[in-house]
N, C-alpha and C positions, 0 to 999 in steps of 0.2 A: 745542490742536488744534481746528480749526474743524469745523463740521458739513458733511458732504459728502452729496450725494444717494445714496440707497440703490441706485437703479438708474435706467436711462433710461426706465422706464415712467412715463407720465404718470398723474395722478390719475384722469382719465377712463378710461384703459385699466384701472386697478385696479378701478374701480367696475364696468366692464363684465365684467371677469373674475369679480368677486364675484357679480354678477347671474347670470352664466352658471353658476357653480358652484352657486349657490342653486337655480337651475332644475333643474340636473342632480340635485341632492339630492332635490328634491321629486319629480321623475320616478322616481328610483330607489325612493323610499319608496312611491310609488303602485304601482310594479311589484311590490315586495315584498308589498304588501297584496293585489294581484291574484293573486299566486302563492299566498298563504295561502288566499284564497278558493277558488282553483282546486284546491289540494291538499285542502282540506276537502271539497269537493263531488266531487272526482275518484273516490274509492272508490264513491260512490253511482252515478255515471255508469258506471263500469266494471262494477259488479255488474248494473246494468240491461242493459248490452250483453251481458254473459255470459248473462243470463236470455233475452234475445232470441235469441242464438246457439243456446242450448240448445233453445229452442222451434222453431227452424228445423231443427236436426239431429235432435232427438228429439221430434217433435210429440205422440206418444202418452204421453210421460212426464209425470207430474203435476208441477206447478210447486212443490209442497211439498218434493219430494225435493231434497236437496242434491247437487250434482254436483261431482266432482273436476275441477279446472281442467285438469290434464294429460290426463285421459281425454277431456274435452270437446274439447280442441285436437286430440287424436289422431283422434277421431271426425270432426271437421271436416275434417282433412287427408284422411282416407279418403273422405269424402263428395265432396270436390273432385276427387279422382282418379276416382271413379265418374262424376261429371258429365262430366269430360273424355273418358272412354271412351265415354260415351253420345253426346256431341257428335261424336266421331270416327266412330262407327258410323253415326249419322244422316247425316253428310256423305258417307260411302261409299255409303249407300243412295240418297241423292239423286243422286250421281254415276252410279250404276248404273241406277236406274230413271228418273231425270230425263232422261238423255240419250236413252234408248229412247222414252220418252213424248214427248219433244220431236220426235224423228224421226217418230213415228207421226202427230203433229199436222201436221207438214209434209207427209207423204205424203197424209194426208186432204185437205189444202188443195190439193195438186196434182191429186188425183183430181176434186175438185169443180170446179176451173177447167177 
C-alpha cells in the first residue's frame, strides 16, 4: 500500500490553522485570567456599591452597622416610588401654577404695550 495524502489541506493551511488555534488559546487563557481577576475584585466592588447605596437611602445610619441586602433593596424600591410620586406632584403643580403664571405675564405685557 502506498502512502496517500491525508487531506487536501496544504501544509501552509495547516500552519495557519495551528497559528489561529494557538492565538485563540492564548486569548481564551487571558480571558480566563481577566475573569479570575474580576471575580476576585467583584465582591469588593459590590460591597462598595452597597455601602454607597445605603448612604443614599439611609444617610443618618452609621456606616458601621451591617445592613441586610434584602432590606436595603426594599428600601431602595420604596424610595424610588416616593421620588416618582414627588416628580408627578411637582409636574402637576407646574402645570397648574405655571400656566396661570404664564398667562399673567402675557397679560402684564399686553397692559404695558
